[in-house]
C-alpha positions as CSV (number, residue, x, y, z in Angstrom):
1,M,7.8,50.9,28.6
2,K,9.2,52.1,25.1
3,V,8.6,50.8,21.6
4,V,11.0,50.5,19.4
5,T,10.8,49.5,15.5
6,K,12.9,48.3,12.5
7,V,11.9,47.9,9.4
8,I,13.3,45.8,6.6
9,K,12.5,46.5,2.8
10,G,11.5,44.5,0.5
11,Q,12.4,41.2,3.1
12,Y,10.2,37.9,3.1
13,H,10.2,35.2,5.3
14,D,7.6,32.0,5.7
15,S,5.1,33.1,8.8
16,V,6.2,30.0,10.9
17,S,9.8,31.5,10.8
18,L,8.3,34.7,11.5
19,M,5.9,33.1,14.8
20,L,9.4,31.5,16.0
21,A,11.1,34.8,15.8
22,A,8.5,36.7,17.5
23,R,8.4,34.2,20.2
24,A,12.3,34.3,20.7
25,I,12.5,37.9,20.9
26,K,9.3,37.6,23.9
27,E,11.4,35.3,25.5
28,S,14.4,37.7,26.0
29,A,15.1,39.8,29.7
30,G,13.2,42.6,29.8
31,V,10.9,42.5,26.6
32,A,7.0,43.0,27.8
33,D,5.8,42.3,24.1
34,A,7.1,41.6,20.5
35,A,5.1,41.4,17.0
36,V,7.7,40.1,13.7
37,V,4.9,40.6,10.7
38,M,4.8,41.7,7.3
39,G,3.7,45.3,7.1
40,T,0.2,44.8,5.8
41,E,-2.7,47.4,6.8
42,A,-4.4,44.4,8.6
43,N,-1.1,43.2,10.1
44,K,-0.7,47.4,11.5
45,A,-4.4,47.5,12.7
46,L,-3.2,44.4,14.9
47,L,-0.4,46.3,15.9
48,R,-2.0,49.7,16.7
49,Q,-4.4,47.3,19.0
50,A,-1.6,45.7,20.7
51,G,0.3,49.1,21.4
52,L,3.2,48.0,19.2
53,L,2.8,50.4,16.2
54,T,5.3,53.0,15.7
55,R,5.4,56.2,13.1
56,E,8.2,54.0,11.2
57,A,6.2,50.8,11.3
58,A,3.0,53.0,10.0
59,K,4.7,53.8,7.0
60,A,5.5,50.1,6.2
61,S,4.3,48.6,3.0
62,A,3.0,45.1,2.5
63,D,6.1,43.8,1.8
64,D,8.5,45.3,4.3
65,L,9.0,43.3,7.5
66,V,8.2,45.1,10.6
67,I,9.9,44.0,13.8
68,S,8.5,45.5,17.1
69,V,9.6,45.2,20.5
70,K,8.4,46.5,23.8
71,A,10.8,46.8,26.2
72,E,11.5,49.0,29.3
73,K,15.4,49.0,28.2
74,G,17.5,47.3,25.7
75,G,14.8,47.2,22.8
76,E,17.5,48.7,20.5
77,S,19.9,46.0,21.0
78,I,17.2,43.1,20.6
79,L,16.2,45.0,17.1
80,E,20.1,45.0,16.0
81,R,20.1,41.2,16.5
82,A,16.7,40.7,14.8
83,D,18.4,39.3,11.5
84,D,19.8,36.5,14.2
85,F,16.5,35.9,15.7
86,L,15.0,35.6,12.0
87,A,17.8,33.3,10.7
88,K,18.5,30.7,13.4
89,K,14.1,30.0,13.1
90,S,14.2,29.5,9.8
91,V,16.8,26.8,9.5
92,Q,15.0,23.6,8.9
93,S,16.9,20.2,10.2
94,G,16.5,17.5,7.8
95,E,18.3,14.0,7.6
96,E,22.1,14.4,8.8
97,G,24.0,14.6,5.6
98,V,20.9,15.1,3.4
99,S,20.5,17.9,1.7
100,T,16.7,19.1,1.7
101,P,15.1,19.0,-2.2
102,Q,15.0,22.5,-3.6
103,S,12.1,22.0,-5.6
104,V,9.0,19.3,-6.5
105,R,10.7,17.8,-9.3
106,E,14.0,16.9,-7.3
107,A,11.5,15.5,-4.7
108,K,10.3,13.4,-7.4
109,Q,13.6,12.0,-8.5
110,R,14.4,11.4,-4.8
111,Y,11.4,9.5,-4.0
112,P,9.8,7.9,-7.1
113,G,7.3,6.4,-4.8
114,A,5.6,9.1,-4.0
115,N,2.3,9.9,-5.6
116,V,1.3,13.3,-3.7
117,A,2.9,16.3,-3.0
118,V,1.6,19.4,-0.2
119,I,2.2,22.5,-1.2
120,S,2.6,25.7,1.1
121,V,4.4,28.3,-0.3
122,A,3.5,32.1,-0.6
123,G,0.1,32.4,-2.9
124,A,2.2,34.3,-6.1
125,Y,4.3,31.5,-6.2
126,A,1.9,28.6,-5.5
127,P,0.0,27.9,-9.2
128,R,4.0,27.2,-10.7
129,E,4.4,24.8,-8.1
130,A,1.4,23.0,-7.7
131,R,1.3,22.7,-11.7
132,E,4.9,21.4,-11.9
133,A,3.5,19.1,-9.4
134,L,0.7,17.9,-11.3
135,A,2.7,17.7,-14.4
136,A,5.0,15.0,-12.3
137,G,1.8,13.4,-12.2
138,L,1.2,13.7,-8.7
139,H,-2.3,14.5,-6.5
140,V,-1.4,17.7,-4.9
141,L,-3.0,18.8,-1.4
142,L,-2.5,23.0,-2.1
143,F,-2.4,24.3,1.5
144,S,-1.4,28.1,0.5
145,D,-4.3,30.8,-0.3
146,N,-3.9,33.8,-1.5
147,V,-4.3,32.0,-5.0
148,S,-6.3,33.7,-7.6
149,M,-9.4,32.1,-9.0
150,Q,-8.0,32.0,-12.5
151,D,-5.2,29.9,-11.5
152,E,-7.4,27.6,-9.6
153,I,-9.4,27.2,-12.4
154,A,-6.8,26.3,-14.5
155,L,-4.9,23.6,-12.3
156,K,-8.3,21.8,-11.6
157,R,-8.9,21.3,-14.8
158,F,-5.4,20.3,-15.9
159,A,-5.7,17.8,-12.8
160,V,-9.0,16.6,-14.7
161,E,-6.9,15.7,-17.8
162,E,-4.6,13.9,-15.5
163,G,-6.9,11.6,-13.4
164,L,-5.5,13.4,-10.7
165,L,-6.9,15.3,-7.3
166,M,-5.9,19.1,-7.0
167,M,-7.3,19.4,-3.8
168,G,-7.0,23.2,-3.1
169,P,-6.0,26.2,-3.1
170,G,-6.8,26.7,1.0
171,A,-7.1,23.0,1.2
172,G,-6.0,22.5,5.1
173,T,-7.2,18.8,5.5
174,A,-7.2,15.6,3.8
175,I,-6.4,11.7,5.0
176,L,-5.8,9.6,2.2
177,N,-5.1,5.8,2.8
178,G,-4.9,6.6,6.4
179,I,-2.5,9.3,6.0
180,G,-3.7,12.5,7.1
181,L,-2.1,15.5,5.3
182,G,-2.1,18.7,6.5
183,F,-4.3,19.9,9.8
184,A,-5.6,16.4,9.9
185,N,-6.9,14.2,13.2
186,A,-6.2,10.8,13.9
187,V,-9.4,8.7,13.6
188,P,-9.9,5.4,13.0
189,S,-10.3,3.7,10.1
190,G,-14.2,2.8,8.2
191,P,-16.5,3.1,6.0
192,V,-17.4,6.3,5.7
193,G,-15.7,8.4,2.8
194,I,-15.9,12.6,2.7
195,V,-15.8,15.1,-0.1
196,S,-15.3,18.3,1.7
197,A,-14.8,21.9,0.6
198,A,-14.4,22.7,4.1
199,G,-11.2,22.0,6.0
200,T,-12.7,22.0,9.9
201,G,-15.8,20.9,8.8
202,L,-14.2,17.9,7.2
203,Q,-12.4,17.6,10.6
204,E,-15.4,18.0,13.3
205,V,-17.2,15.3,11.2
206,S,-14.5,13.0,10.9
207,C,-13.9,13.5,15.0
208,L,-17.6,13.3,15.4
209,L,-17.7,10.4,13.8
210,A,-14.9,8.8,15.7
211,K,-16.5,9.9,19.1
212,G,-19.4,7.9,17.9
213,G,-17.3,4.7,17.1
214,V,-17.4,5.4,13.3
215,G,-14.3,5.2,10.9
216,I,-13.4,7.0,7.4
217,S,-11.9,5.4,4.8
218,Q,-11.0,8.3,2.8
219,A,-11.2,12.1,3.4
220,I,-10.7,15.0,0.7
221,G,-10.5,18.5,1.1
222,I,-10.7,20.2,-2.2
223,G,-11.0,24.0,-1.3
224,G,-13.5,26.4,0.0
225,R,-14.2,27.6,-4.0
226,D,-14.7,24.5,-5.6
227,F,-18.7,25.0,-5.3
228,S,-19.1,28.2,-6.8
229,A,-20.6,28.5,-10.1
230,R,-16.8,29.8,-12.1
231,V,-15.2,26.6,-10.7
232,G,-18.0,24.3,-11.3
233,G,-17.1,21.7,-8.2
234,L,-14.9,20.3,-11.0
235,M,-12.8,18.3,-7.4
236,A,-16.3,17.9,-5.9
237,K,-17.2,15.6,-9.1
238,A,-13.5,14.0,-9.6
239,G,-13.5,13.1,-5.6
240,L,-17.3,11.9,-5.4
241,E,-16.3,9.5,-8.4
242,A,-13.2,8.1,-6.3
243,L,-15.4,7.5,-3.6
244,I,-18.1,5.5,-5.8
245,A,-15.4,3.4,-7.3
246,D,-13.2,3.0,-3.9
247,E,-14.5,-0.8,-2.4
248,A,-13.6,0.4,1.4
249,T,-16.6,3.3,1.2
250,E,-20.0,2.4,2.0
251,L,-21.4,5.7,2.8
252,I,-20.4,9.3,1.1
253,I,-20.7,12.5,3.1
254,L,-20.3,15.7,0.9
255,I,-19.8,19.0,2.9
256,S,-19.9,22.8,1.8
257,K,-20.8,26.1,3.1
258,P,-23.8,27.2,0.7
259,A,-22.9,26.4,-2.7
260,D,-24.3,27.2,-6.4
261,A,-27.6,25.5,-7.3
262,T,-26.4,24.2,-10.2
263,V,-23.5,22.9,-9.0
264,T,-24.7,21.3,-6.1
265,A,-27.9,19.8,-8.2
266,K,-25.2,18.4,-11.0
267,L,-23.1,16.8,-7.8
268,V,-26.8,15.4,-6.4
269,E,-27.4,13.4,-9.8
270,K,-23.9,12.3,-9.3
271,L,-24.1,10.8,-6.3
272,Q,-28.0,9.5,-7.2
273,G,-26.5,7.7,-9.8
274,G,-23.4,6.2,-7.4
275,N,-25.7,3.5,-6.0
276,K,-24.0,4.1,-2.4
277,P,-26.2,6.5,0.6
278,A,-24.9,10.1,0.8
279,I,-25.6,12.6,2.7
280,L,-25.1,16.5,1.6
281,C,-24.3,18.8,4.4
282,T,-24.6,22.3,3.1
283,L,-24.6,24.6,5.6
284,G,-27.4,26.9,6.6
285,A,-29.0,25.7,3.6
286,A,-32.8,25.1,3.9
287,R,-34.6,22.1,2.1
288,K,-37.9,21.0,2.3
289,E,-37.1,17.4,2.1
290,K,-34.7,15.5,4.1
291,Q,-34.2,13.0,1.9
292,E,-34.5,12.0,-1.5
293,G,-34.0,8.2,-2.0
294,S,-30.7,6.9,-0.5
295,I,-29.5,10.8,-0.1
296,Y,-30.0,12.6,3.1
297,F,-29.8,16.5,3.4
298,T,-28.4,18.0,6.4
299,R,-27.6,21.8,7.5
300,T,-25.3,21.4,10.2
301,L,-21.9,19.2,10.8
302,E,-23.2,18.0,13.9
303,E,-26.5,16.7,12.2
304,C,-24.6,15.3,9.4
305,A,-22.2,13.2,11.8
306,Q,-25.4,12.0,13.8
307,T,-26.6,10.9,10.7
308,A,-23.9,9.1,9.5
309,I,-23.2,7.4,12.7
310,R,-26.9,6.4,13.0
311,L,-26.9,5.1,9.2
312,M,-23.9,2.8,10.3
313,G,-26.2,1.2,12.4
314,K,-25.3,2.7,15.9
315,D,-28.2,2.8,18.6
316,I,-28.7,6.6,18.7
317,P,-32.0,8.8,18.3
318,D,-32.7,10.5,15.1
319,Y,-31.1,13.8,15.2
320,E,-34.5,15.8,15.8
321,T,-34.7,13.9,19.1
322,Y,-31.0,14.5,19.8
323,R,-31.3,18.5,19.8
324,K,-34.3,18.9,21.5
325,E,-33.1,16.7,24.4
326,S,-29.6,18.1,24.2
327,S,-31.1,21.6,23.8
328,Q,-32.8,21.2,27.2
329,N,-29.9,20.7,29.0
330,L,-28.4,23.4,27.4
331,I,-31.2,25.8,28.4
332,E,-30.8,25.1,32.6
333,L,-27.3,25.4,32.1
334,A,-27.7,28.6,30.4
335,G,-30.3,29.8,33.2
336,K,-27.7,29.2,36.0
337,L,-24.9,31.4,34.1
338,R,-27.3,34.3,33.2
339,K,-27.4,34.9,36.8
340,D,-23.7,35.9,37.1
341,L,-23.8,38.3,34.4
342,S,-24.4,42.2,35.1
343,G,-27.1,44.6,33.0
344,S,-24.0,45.4,30.4
345,Q,-23.0,42.2,29.3
346,K,-25.0,41.6,26.6
347,Y,-23.1,39.9,23.6
348,I,-21.7,36.9,22.2
349,R,-17.5,37.0,20.8
350,G,-16.9,34.5,18.6
351,L,-13.2,33.5,18.2
352,Y,-12.2,30.8,15.8
353,S,-10.0,29.1,14.3
354,G,-11.7,27.2,12.0
355,G,-13.6,28.8,9.3
356,T,-16.4,26.4,8.7
357,L,-17.3,26.4,12.6
358,C,-17.5,30.1,12.7
359,Y,-20.0,29.7,9.7
360,E,-22.1,26.8,11.9
361,A,-22.2,28.9,15.1
362,Q,-23.8,31.8,12.8
363,V,-26.2,29.4,11.0
364,I,-27.3,28.6,14.3
365,W,-27.4,31.9,16.0
366,A,-29.0,33.5,13.1
367,E,-32.4,31.4,14.2
368,M,-31.8,31.5,18.1
369,L,-31.0,35.6,18.2
370,S,-33.2,38.6,18.0
371,K,-30.2,40.4,16.9
372,P,-27.7,39.5,14.2
373,V,-24.0,38.4,14.7
374,Y,-21.7,40.9,12.8
375,S,-18.6,38.6,11.3
376,N,-15.5,39.1,9.0
377,A,-17.2,36.0,7.4
378,P,-21.1,36.9,7.7
379,L,-23.9,35.0,6.2
380,D,-24.9,38.2,5.1
381,K,-22.8,40.9,3.8
382,E,-25.2,43.3,5.3
383,F,-23.6,42.2,8.2
384,T,-19.7,42.5,7.7
385,L,-18.0,43.5,10.6
386,P,-16.9,47.0,10.7
387,A,-13.3,47.6,12.1
388,G,-12.7,48.6,15.7
389,E,-13.5,47.3,19.0
390,G,-16.4,47.3,21.8
391,H,-18.6,46.5,18.8
392,P,-22.5,47.2,20.2
393,F,-23.6,43.7,18.7
394,H,-22.9,39.8,18.7
395,T,-19.4,39.2,16.5
396,A,-17.8,36.3,15.5
397,I,-14.9,36.5,13.5
398,D,-12.9,33.8,11.7
399,M,-9.2,34.7,12.6
400,G,-8.3,32.1,9.5
401,E,-9.6,34.7,7.1
402,E,-6.2,36.1,4.9
403,E,-6.8,39.4,6.5
404,Y,-5.3,37.4,9.8
405,T,-2.9,35.6,8.3
406,V,-1.2,37.4,5.4
407,G,2.5,37.5,7.3
408,R,1.2,35.5,10.0
409,P,0.9,31.7,10.7
410,H,-2.9,30.3,10.4
411,P,-4.2,30.3,14.1
412,M,-4.3,26.7,14.9
413,I,-0.5,26.7,14.7
414,D,-0.1,30.2,16.7
415,N,-2.4,31.4,19.1
416,D,-1.2,34.5,19.7
417,L,-3.5,36.9,18.0
418,R,-6.7,34.8,19.2
419,S,-5.1,35.1,22.6
420,R,-4.6,38.9,22.5
421,F,-8.7,38.9,21.2
422,I,-9.6,37.0,24.3
423,I,-7.9,39.0,26.7
424,S,-9.6,42.1,24.9
425,A,-12.9,40.4,24.8
426,G,-12.2,40.0,28.8
427,Q,-11.8,43.7,29.1
428,D,-15.0,44.5,27.4
429,A,-17.9,45.5,29.5
430,S,-20.4,44.4,27.1
431,T,-19.0,40.8,26.3
432,A,-21.5,38.5,28.1
433,V,-19.9,34.9,26.5
434,I,-16.4,34.0,24.8
435,V,-16.9,31.0,22.2
436,L,-13.7,29.2,21.1
437,D,-13.0,26.6,19.2
438,V,-10.1,24.4,19.6
439,V,-8.7,22.4,17.0
440,L,-6.6,19.6,17.4
441,G,-4.5,17.6,14.9
442,F,-0.9,17.1,12.9
443,G,0.2,20.3,12.2
444,V,-1.3,22.3,14.7
445,H,-0.2,23.9,17.9
446,P,1.3,21.4,20.3
447,D,-0.6,22.2,23.0
448,P,-3.5,24.9,22.0
449,G,-5.3,23.9,25.8
450,A,-2.6,25.2,27.5
451,E,-1.7,28.7,25.5
452,L,-5.9,29.2,25.3
453,A,-6.2,28.6,28.9
454,S,-3.4,31.1,29.8
455,A,-5.9,34.0,27.5
456,V,-8.7,32.7,29.4
457,K,-7.5,33.3,33.0
458,Q,-6.2,36.5,32.6
459,A,-9.7,37.9,30.2
460,R,-11.6,36.4,33.6
461,K,-9.2,38.4,35.9
462,A,-9.4,41.7,33.7
463,S,-13.6,40.9,34.1
464,Q,-13.1,40.2,37.5
465,D,-11.3,43.3,38.4
466,A,-14.0,45.3,37.0
467,G,-16.7,43.5,39.4
468,R,-17.9,41.4,36.2
469,A,-18.3,37.6,35.3
470,L,-17.2,36.1,32.4
471,H,-18.1,32.9,30.9
472,V,-16.5,31.0,28.1
473,V,-17.7,28.5,26.1
474,A,-15.4,25.9,23.6
475,S,-15.9,22.5,22.0
476,I,-12.8,20.8,20.9
477,T,-12.6,19.0,17.9
478,G,-10.2,16.1,18.2
479,T,-9.4,12.5,19.2
480,E,-7.9,11.2,22.2
481,R,-5.1,9.9,19.5
482,D,-4.5,13.2,18.5
483,P,-0.6,14.5,19.4
484,Q,-2.5,17.0,21.8
485,S,-4.9,14.8,23.2
486,L,-8.6,14.8,23.7
487,S,-8.7,14.5,27.8
488,G,-5.4,16.7,28.1
489,T,-6.3,19.6,26.3
490,E,-10.3,19.5,28.2
491,E,-8.3,19.6,31.3
492,S,-6.7,22.5,31.0
493,L,-9.5,24.3,29.5
494,K,-11.4,23.3,32.6
495,Q,-9.0,24.9,35.2
496,A,-9.0,27.9,33.4
497,G,-13.0,27.9,33.8
498,V,-14.0,27.0,30.6
499,I,-17.0,25.4,29.9
500,I,-16.4,22.3,27.7
501,C,-19.3,21.0,25.0
502,S,-19.5,17.9,22.8
503,S,-19.4,19.9,19.4
504,N,-19.2,23.0,18.5
505,A,-23.0,23.2,17.4
506,R,-23.8,22.4,21.0
507,A,-21.3,25.3,22.1
508,A,-22.9,28.0,20.1
509,R,-26.4,26.7,21.1
510,L,-25.2,27.2,24.8
511,A,-24.0,30.5,23.9
512,G,-27.1,31.4,22.1
513,F,-29.3,30.4,25.1
514,L,-27.3,32.3,27.4
515,V,-27.7,35.7,25.7
516,N,-31.3,35.1,24.4
517,E,-33.6,37.4,26.3
518,N,-36.5,34.5,25.1
519,T,-34.6,31.5,25.8
520,G,-36.4,28.6,25.0
521,K,-38.5,30.1,22.3
522,S,-36.2,28.6,19.8
523,E,-34.5,25.5,19.4
524,A,-33.9,25.5,15.7
525,A,-30.5,24.1,14.1
């Protein structure tokens, strides 16, 4: 096999166009592998890992487009047609005979009844587009990341002045008046309103509510930095005020990763004055009291959802009872699975598309395991994941972090990179269990179960060929009404030998029990 590369200086394409072009090249006759990415250092490291990094590619800058092709022959001719692949895949179709609006202002003029703008452009251009939308009187869901904190603060202050929502940057999900924006799921309408600084946290909780027979009124994603001291919870406060005033909302949920204490205290004060029961889910936060008046404090997404379902009158056990009973079942299953492992298989390999789900798993593992879990988005910076492969410790990788998404589609859209990591983990003699989240919904990959199942089969075969078993555990964030279907996705994964858990937290606990040499001593989180 020969690897050939073409570097195009200063050429930018959106990440979805790059993904589609890469897929088209891979489907060409004789091509074993291919990549079409921007020349960032992170992408070059991934090219090296895939055996696609050449001298030319190594010299590329972050503003250069890199096309690498591995083929027995004909790779050069494919590179000569690279522009054709990109041109074909960059064309966007609209209504026949109707041009696509070229600016927010033009779109507002064409659709005067619209009141929300969804913005997903490169971070360098996102603040300008968001400000134009706010100035036009539109609420904004800013999906784009790589937006500075300074720009975020300015946009949110402007939105507050105008009485508008500025959701983001990096806001992946919202459901407003039953309409899903970004990576939203098809969940039923109901009495629970959500404000979330965690996109997949919003999805996981809303889907667990749906499974428990409870729907939502509104779900407002605000971006992961909103709870920081600098941003000051500007959109969290605005979102809570909207839900307090909303007649259809009977219970309010507020979700975040550990937040600035002063900001959290002000938001709790806002909830206490709202005359509605509320649940604060601050992942991993330790509080002496589980309840203050009508406010309930939870520390995992699963606990948050279970508490809400119970408060909505459903006949289910309290969370502590539920967790202990479910943990006992997981301990028994883990004991059976552990018998298949060799002495070298000691570590968890968590590969996540959802940052909040990666964080929730780490919260659970921190209290279950005697050894730390290293991550690119760690609970404690002391355990930041170093570069390289084959790490002699537990790992949890958030593949939605910026180092993996610059010049690449989000892993909920494109499974190629995560599939490579799954296969690599299967070849690692120290891997005991791979843990995956599989997120369904609008805007995500049309069939993530099938693609991930293919990678799992390859990983398990590589492990089997080396004389080892390999366990893969997954949870599915989604509903039966999602475009991909919960049951169909579950079936695809099960056929590949994946063990399916009913929540991300349960998947994390099962993996923890599987590798914990003292299984049963701790059932925390």
